[in-house]
C-alpha positions in Angstrom: 0.0 0.0 0.0 1.5 3.4 -1.0 1.1 6.7 0.8 -1.9 7.8 -1.2 -3.8 4.5 -0.7 -3.1 4.7 3.0 -4.5 8.3 3.3 -7.4 7.9 0.8 -10.0 7.0 3.5 -9.2 10.2 5.3 -10.3 12.2 2.3 -13.5 10.4 1.4 -16.5 12.7 1.1 -20.1 12.1 1.9 -21.0 12.1 -1.8 -18.6 9.3 -2.7 -15.8 11.3 -4.4 -12.3 10.7 -3.1 -9.7 13.5 -2.7 -6.1 12.6 -2.0 -3.7 14.5 0.2 -3.0 16.8 -2.7 -6.7 17.8 -3.1 -7.1 15.8 -6.4 -9.8 13.3 -7.2 -8.2 9.9 -6.9 -9.3 8.4 -10.3 -11.0 9.3 -13.5 -13.8 6.8 -12.9 -14.6 8.4 -9.6 -14.9 11.8 -11.3 -16.9 10.6 -14.3 -19.7 8.8 -12.5 -21.1 11.7 -10.5 -20.0 14.5 -12.8 -21.7 12.9 -15.8 -25.0 12.9 -13.9 -24.4 16.6 -13.0 -23.8 17.7 -16.5 -27.3 17.4 -17.9 -28.6 19.8 -15.3 -26.7 22.7 -16.9 -27.7 24.8 -19.9 -23.9 25.1 -20.3 -21.7 22.0 -20.0 -19.3 20.2 -17.8 -15.7 20.1 -19.2 -13.2 17.5 -18.1 -9.4 17.6 -18.6 -8.4 16.9 -22.3 -11.7 18.0 -23.5 -12.1 21.0 -25.8 -12.1 24.3 -23.9 -10.6 23.0 -20.7 -7.1 24.5 -21.2 -8.3 28.0 -22.1 -10.9 28.2 -19.3 -8.5 26.8 -16.6 -5.5 28.8 -17.7 -3.8 30.6 -14.7 -2.9 34.2 -15.5 -0.3 34.0 -12.7 2.1 31.1 -13.2 2.4 30.6 -9.4 -1.0 29.0 -9.6 -0.8 27.1 -12.8 -0.7 23.7 -10.9 -4.0 24.5 -9.2 -5.8 22.7 -12.1 -9.5 21.9 -11.7 -10.5 18.3 -12.2 -13.7 19.6 -13.8 -15.2 22.9 -15.1 -18.8 23.9 -14.9 -19.2 26.2 -17.9 -22.2 28.3 -16.7 -24.5 30.2 -19.0 -27.3 31.1 -16.5 -27.9 31.9 -12.9 -29.6 28.5 -12.6 -26.3 26.9 -13.8 -24.5 28.7 -11.0 -27.1 27.4 -8.5 -26.8 23.8 -9.7 -23.0 24.0 -9.6 -23.0 25.3 -6.0 -25.5 22.7 -4.8 -23.7 19.8 -6.6 -20.3 20.8 -5.2 -21.7 21.0 -1.7 -23.5 17.7 -2.0 -20.4 16.0 -3.2 -18.1 17.8 -0.8 -16.1 19.2 -3.6 -14.0 22.4 -3.3 -15.0 25.0 -5.8 -14.2 28.5 -7.0 -15.9 30.9 -9.4 -14.0 32.6 -12.2 -15.0 35.4 -14.5 -11.7 37.0 -15.6 -9.3 34.9 -13.8 -7.0 37.7 -12.8 -6.9 37.3 -9.1 -3.4 38.2 -8.0 -3.4 35.6 -5.2 -4.9 32.7 -7.3 -8.3 32.8 -5.4 -10.1 32.2 -8.7 -8.3 28.9 -9.1 -9.1 25.5 -7.5 -8.2 21.8 -7.7 -11.9 21.0 -7.4 -14.8 22.3 -9.5 -14.1 25.6 -11.3 -17.4 27.4 -11.8 -16.7 29.3 -15.0 -18.8 32.4 -15.6 -16.6 33.5 -18.6 -19.3 32.9 -21.2 -22.1 34.7 -19.4 -21.7 37.8 -21.7 -25.2 39.4 -21.9 -25.3 43.2 -21.8 -28.5 45.3 -21.9 -28.5 49.1 -22.0 -31.3 51.6 -21.7 -29.8 54.4 -23.9 -32.2 57.0 -22.5 -31.4 56.5 -18.8 -27.9 55.0 -19.0 -28.9 52.0 -16.8 -27.0 48.9 -17.9 -27.1 45.3 -16.8 -24.2 43.0 -17.5 -23.9 39.3 -16.8 -21.1 38.0 -14.6 -18.7 36.9 -17.4 -18.5 40.4 -19.0 -14.9 41.7 -19.0 -13.6 45.2 -19.3 -12.9 44.8 -23.0 -16.5 43.5 -23.6 -18.0 46.5 -21.9 -15.6 48.9 -23.6 -16.5 47.4 -27.0 -20.2 47.7 -26.3 -20.1 51.3 -25.1 -17.4 52.6 -27.6 -18.7 55.4 -29.8 -21.6 56.2 -27.5 -22.3 58.9 -24.9 -22.3 56.6 -21.8 -19.4 55.2 -19.8 -18.7 53.3 -16.6 -15.6 54.3 -14.6 -13.7 51.0 -14.6 -10.2 49.5 -14.8 -7.5 49.5 -17.4 -6.9 45.8 -17.9 -9.1 44.5 -20.8 -9.4 40.9 -19.6 -10.3 41.6 -16.0 -13.9 40.7 -15.2 -16.3 43.4 -14.3 -17.5 41.1 -11.5 -14.2 41.1 -9.6 -13.6 44.7 -10.4 -16.8 46.1 -8.9 -16.9 43.8 -5.9 -13.6 45.1 -4.6 -14.2 48.7 -5.4 -12.9 49.3 -8.9 -10.3 52.0 -9.7 -8.9 53.4 -12.9 -8.2 56.6 -14.8 -11.8 57.8 -14.4 -12.1 57.3 -10.7 -11.0 60.7 -9.5 -13.7 62.6 -11.4 -16.3 59.8 -11.7 -15.9 57.6 -8.6 -15.4 53.9 -8.1 -17.0 51.3 -10.3 -18.8 50.2 -7.1 -20.2 53.7 -6.6 -22.3 53.2 -9.7 -23.8 49.8 -8.8 -27.6 49.9 -8.5 -28.2 46.2 -7.9 -26.7 42.8 -8.2 -28.1 39.2 -8.3 -26.2 36.5 -6.6 -26.6 32.8 -5.7 -26.1 32.0 -2.0 -24.6 28.8 -0.5 -28.2 27.5 -0.1 -28.9 28.0 -3.7 -31.1 31.1 -3.3 -31.1 33.7 -6.1 -31.0 36.9 -4.2 -31.3 40.5 -5.5 -29.4 43.1 -3.6 -30.0 46.9 -3.9 -30.6 49.9 -1.7 -34.1 48.6 -1.0 -33.6 44.8 -1.1 -31.1 43.0 1.2 -29.5 46.4 1.7 -26.9 45.1 4.2 -25.6 42.7 1.6 -25.7 45.4 -1.1 -23.5 47.5 1.2 -21.0 44.6 1.5 -21.0 44.0 -2.3 -19.5 47.4 -2.9 -16.0 46.8 -1.7 -15.8 43.5 0.2 -14.3 41.7 -2.8 -15.6 38.6 -4.6 -16.3 35.1 -3.4 -17.3 36.1 0.1 -21.1 35.8 0.2 -22.1 34.0 -3.0 -21.6 33.8 -6.7 -22.9 36.8 -8.7 -24.8 36.3 -11.9 -25.5 39.9 -12.9 -24.8 43.6 -12.1 -26.9 46.7 -12.9 -25.1 50.1 -13.0 -26.0 53.7 -13.5 -23.6 54.9 -16.3 -22.3 58.5 -16.6 -22.3 60.8 -19.6 -19.0 61.4 -21.3 -17.7 64.6 -19.6 -16.1 65.8 -22.9 -15.9 64.6 -26.5 -12.1 65.1 -26.7 -9.5 64.9 -23.9 -5.8 65.2 -23.5 -4.0 61.8 -23.4 -0.4 62.0 -22.3 2.8 59.9 -21.7 6.2 60.9 -20.5 9.2 58.5 -20.5 12.3 58.8 -18.4 15.7 57.0 -18.4 18.1 56.5 -15.5 17.9 56.8 -11.7 18.5 60.6 -11.6 15.7 61.4 -14.1 13.4 58.9 -12.4 13.9 60.5 -9.0 13.3 64.0 -10.3 10.2 62.9 -12.3 8.7 61.0 -9.3 9.2 64.1 -7.1 7.5 66.3 -9.7 4.6 63.9 -10.3 4.1 63.5 -6.6 4.0 67.2 -6.1 1.7 68.1 -9.0 -0.8 65.4 -7.8 -1.1 67.0 -4.4 -3.2 69.9 -5.8 -4.3 68.4 -9.1 -7.9 68.8 -10.2 -10.2 65.8 -10.3 -10.0 65.9 -14.1 -6.3 64.9 -14.0 -5.4 61.2 -13.6 -2.1 59.5 -14.0 -0.1 56.4 -13.2 3.7 56.3 -12.9 5.4 52.9 -13.7 9.0 52.6 -12.6 10.7 49.5 -14.1 14.0 47.6 -13.6 16.3 47.0 -16.5 19.6 45.1 -17.3 22.8 46.2 -15.5 20.9 48.0 -12.8 19.4 50.5 -15.1 15.9 51.9 -14.4 13.3 53.6 -16.5 9.8 55.1 -15.9 6.7 56.3 -17.6 3.9 58.6 -16.5 0.7 58.2 -18.5 -2.8 59.4 -18.0 -5.5 61.8 -19.1 -6.7 65.4 -18.5 -10.3 66.3 -19.1 -9.8 69.7 -20.5 -7.8 71.7 -23.0 -4.3 70.7 -24.2 -2.9 74.0 -23.0 -4.4 73.7 -19.5 -3.3 70.1 -19.2 0.3 70.8 -20.3 0.5 73.7 -17.9 -0.4 71.3 -15.0 2.1 68.7 -16.3 4.9 71.2 -16.9 6.9 70.3 -13.7 7.7 66.9 -15.3 9.9 68.5 -17.9 12.5 69.3 -15.2 13.5 65.6 -15.4 14.2 65.9 -19.2 11.9 63.1 -20.5 13.3 60.9 -23.2 10.0 60.9 -25.0 6.8 62.9 -24.7 3.3 62.2 -26.1 0.5 64.7 -25.5 -2.4 64.8 -27.9 -6.1 65.7 -27.8 -8.0 62.5 -28.7 -11.6 61.6 -29.1 -12.8 60.1 -25.8 -12.8 56.4 -26.8 -9.5 56.7 -28.6 -8.0 58.1 -25.4 -9.3 55.3 -23.3 -7.8 52.8 -25.8 -4.5 54.5 -25.4 -4.6 54.2 -21.6 -5.6 50.5 -21.8 -3.1 47.9 -20.7 -1.8 45.3 -23.1 -4.0 42.4 -24.1 -3.3 38.8 -23.5 -2.2 36.5 -20.7 0.8 37.5 -18.6 2.8 34.3 -19.3 4.7 35.2 -16.1 4.7 34.2 -12.4 4.4 37.3 -10.3 4.0 38.6 -6.7 2.4 42.0 -6.2 2.1 43.8 -2.9 0.6 47.2 -2.3 0.1 50.0 0.2 -2.3 52.9 0.1 -0.8 56.4 -0.1 -2.5 58.8 2.2 0.1 61.6 2.4 2.4 62.9 -0.3 5.6 60.9 -0.7 8.6 62.4 1.0 11.9 63.0 -0.9 13.4 60.2 1.3 10.6 57.8 0.3 11.2 58.6 -3.4 14.9 58.1 -3.1 14.4 54.8 -1.3 12.0 53.5 -4.0 14.4 54.3 -6.8 17.4 52.9 -4.9 15.6 49.7 -4.3 14.6 49.4 -8.0 18.2 49.9 -9.1 19.2 47.1 -6.7 16.7 44.6 -8.1 18.3 41.4 -9.4 17.1 41.9 -13.0 17.6 39.2 -15.6 16.0 38.0 -18.8 13.5 36.0 -16.7 12.8 38.3 -13.8 11.9 42.0 -13.7 10.3 44.4 -11.2 8.0 47.4 -11.3 7.1 49.9 -8.6 3.9 51.7 -9.7 2.2 54.7 -8.3 -1.5 54.8 -9.2 -2.8 58.3 -8.6 -6.4 57.2 -9.0 -7.9 57.9 -5.6 -9.0 61.2 -4.0 -11.5 63.4 -5.7 -14.9 61.8 -6.2 -13.8 58.6 -4.5 -13.1 60.5 -1.3 -16.4 62.4 -1.3 -18.1 59.1 -0.2 -17.7 58.4 3.5 -15.7 55.3 4.5 -18.7 53.6 6.1 -21.2 54.3 3.3 -20.0 51.3 1.4 -17.7 48.4 2.3 -14.8 50.1 0.4 -13.1 51.8 3.3 -10.2 53.5 1.6 -11.9 56.9 1.2 -9.1 59.1 2.6 -6.2 58.0 0.3 -4.6 59.6 -2.7 -3.3 56.6 -4.5 -1.8 53.1 -4.4 1.9 52.2 -4.4 2.3 48.7 -5.9 5.4 46.6 -5.8 5.6 43.8 -8.4 8.2 41.2 -9.2 7.8 38.6 -11.9 9.7 35.6 -13.0 9.3 32.6 -15.4 5.8 31.3 -15.8 6.9 27.6 -15.5 9.2 28.2 -12.5 8.5 27.2 -8.9 5.5 28.9 -7.3 7.7 30.4 -4.6 9.7 33.4 -5.9 13.4 33.0 -6.5 15.4 33.6 -3.3 16.9 36.9 -4.6 13.5 38.2 -5.6 12.0 37.2 -2.3 14.8 39.0 -0.5 14.3 42.1 -2.6 10.5 42.2 -1.9 11.1 41.7 1.8 13.4 44.8 1.9 11.1 47.0 -0.2 8.1 46.0 2.0 9.8 46.4 5.3 11.3 49.8 4.4 8.1 51.1 2.9 6.2 50.4 6.2 7.2 53.7 7.8 6.7 55.7 4.6 3.2 54.5 3.5 0.1 53.3 5.2 -0.6 49.7 6.4 -3.8 49.6 4.3 -3.9 47.6 1.1 -6.3 47.5 -1.9 -8.4 44.3 -1.7 -8.6 44.0 -5.5 -4.8 43.5 -5.5 -4.8 40.6 -2.9 -1.5 39.7 -1.4 -1.2 36.1 0.0 1.7 37.1 2.2 0.0 40.1 3.8 -0.2 40.0 7.6 -3.2 41.4 9.3 -5.0 41.5 6.0 -8.4 41.9 7.5 -7.6 45.3 8.8 -5.5 46.2 5.8 -8.3 45.6 3.4 -11.4 46.5 5.4 -10.4 48.7 8.4 -13.3 50.0 10.4 -15.8 48.1 8.2 -14.5 44.6 9.1 -16.9 44.0 12.1 -19.9 44.8 10.0 -18.7 42.6 7.2 -18.2 39.7 9.6 -21.7 40.1 10.8 -23.1 40.1 7.2 -20.9 37.0 6.4 -22.5 35.1 9.3 -26.0 36.1 8.3 -25.7 35.1 4.6 -23.1 32.3 4.7 -23.3 30.9 8.2 -21.6 27.6 7.2 -18.7 29.5 5.7 -19.1 27.7 2.4 -17.5 30.6 0.5 -14.1 30.4 2.2 -10.5 30.8 1.0 -7.3 32.0 2.6 -8.5 35.7 2.8 -12.2 35.3 2.9 -14.1 37.4 5.4 -14.3 35.4 8.6 -17.5 34.7 10.5 -18.3 37.0 13.3 
């Protein structure tokens, strides 16, 4: 008898499926019998390994979680499909996870059990007169942008095309239009979700209002699986806006540019939004780029951005573009990452000091850069403005007194070990420890960090107690649980 045979009885479930010590079903026959009976209950389909569509739907955006391969995928097309998937998984004692975009930094949309895929739930309905839009759970940023492009309505959202609107809104949702337009979650009118008991529940300001409060900032996979979201869109504020990008080379230029960018953002109007990406390069070289938008004239925008010129940018782009062309310019690159990565973040409440800026650049210069591993330190000046005009307790999104997010990211080969290389881990530890006295202890919950200590307070702050009470009310058996799920009260 080998080790797996010895331990198999310890992992038997009430429904008859066996999971070994690695969380995998012990044989194909044990999968096929119950799963084949489950499949006909879906309008979608059940997909097993080696079947068409399995590889694309189970692909891990972050290589660290590529081995968390589901033994089956429930490809859902309706809310009833979601309901049947949850009930079947509970009955069989099978671990499960929902996935819309699959971009969870910490791999919380991956599982070795049943992957409940929402990816093909793509319905979008818009009332062009009122700007009220309803999107199904599988709609991604690129789907919504394609649908709205050319029209007069927009939803403040993120910059990554393949990110699911579901995950975006449930954790808050920030991007280049947040400072003037507010969070994605601030535009949510209602959402429908399926609970652990299989109930389809509508949440709004007048229905299940406590759960609706939680759905605006608590992050996904905490209370149920959502099937649809209804938003109030906003009118385009201007038909043409200034899109800009400034590039800088070398540590000295990067230090000067960061200081200038930090200073101009202290008093910037809500109509200015930018991100500053600082990147490692071979031979301890560093580079950086500021990109963003200004909703106003070119002359006014360039006047605000003029302090950046002191750092002598190597390249400058600043053009008035039609609204939707400008949004395309600000969109991140398409496609899977094909990397393993670890991203950590801290909220910026006060302006960065000169010492903090110097430290960040010095640390980036010191990164052990190679052809297979790189690092970025990114400053997202996307908070403040309209985001902060909502009180911290009005929604579950508590970060209403911050000005931006500082994000530290290291990446390495997709097919490497899940743990970061030793030199990368050492670098991240130094950056994290040294930034603790320079930035806040709060972190943005849509950029989850599996190594974050005291994550409950970092993500939710003063709203944690209420979130725990709501969790106990709507998921008393803690069915929707993972490493950083909201605990029961």
